N, C-alpha and C positions, 0 to 999 in steps of 0.2 A: 413218711406219707406215701400213699398209693394213688397213682394217677389213673383215672378211669375216663374213657371217652364214650359218651352217650350219643348215639346216632338217632336223630328224630326221623319220623316217617318221610319227611320231605328232604332228607339227606343232610340237614343242618347238624353239625357236630358241636357238642358242648362238653368241655373238659372240666373235671373237678378233682380235687384232692381229698382223700379221706384217711382216717386212722385205721391201722390194722386192727382186726377184731370186730369192727363195726359191720353191720349188715349193709349190703349194697342198697337196700331200700332206705335205711336210715341216712346213709350218706346222701342219697338223692333228695330225700325230703328236707334234710337240714340245709341243703344248698338251694332249696326252692326250685328244683329242676322240674320243668313241665313234662308231663307224660307219665308220671308215677303218682297215682292217687293215694295208695296205701290206706284205704278206708278203715281197715281193722287195726292199723298201727303195728302190724307185724305179728299178729297172733295166729296166722295161718287159717283165717276164717273167711277170707275173700280172695279174689284173684285180681285185685286192682293194682298190683305191683308186677304184673306180667312183663317179662323182658325176654329177649332172645340173646343167648350167648353162644357164639360159634367157636369153631376150632381156631387157634389151638387152646383157647382159654377154657372151653368146656371140659377138656381132658384133665384140667387141674382142679376141677370141682368134685366134691363127693357126689355120688349118685343121689337123685332126689328120693326123699322118703315117700312111702305110699300116700301119706296125707297130702303132700305137695302135688303129686301126680293126680290125685283125686280132685283137688281144688282147681287145678288147671282146666278141668272140664267146665268150669264156670267162667272162664275167661271170655271177654266179649269179642276179642279179636282171635282169628284162627290160631290154634296151637300147632306148632311145628316141632320137629325133633330137638331144636335148640331152645325151646321154651323152658323158662324157669320162673319161679316166683322170687323176686329180688329180696324179699324178707328172709329167704332161706339160704342166701349166698353170703357167707362170712368172708370178709376181705382179708387176704393174707399177702405178705410181701411178694409171693410168686405171681400174684394177679396184677402187679404194677404194669400199667399200660393197657389193661383189658379194654376191649371194645364191646359195648352193649347196645343192641338195637332195641328201640322202643316200638310197640305196636301202634296202629293207627288210633286206637281208642281203648280206654280201660272201662268204659261204661257202655 
């Protein structure tokens, strides 16, 4: 299992465990985590699973594909260099303990 710490905009931390190979979005949705809407279900056609993943974790992720960076233009909260769409982040054992910040809003 992979442990992930989600940090809500108010600083509240919620921890969940997920299976390797699962998307970060799917893990959050399955756990009913508030803050990730995932309106498109992970098909990369919305930006309602916007998260921020900083160092050192961001260095362990593959670079975003052009479709992901294009879709982030539609995020309702400001996009920062650490912004990713959680549907595009596959969980691997190296990401155990990862911290993920959630934006103030997905809509």
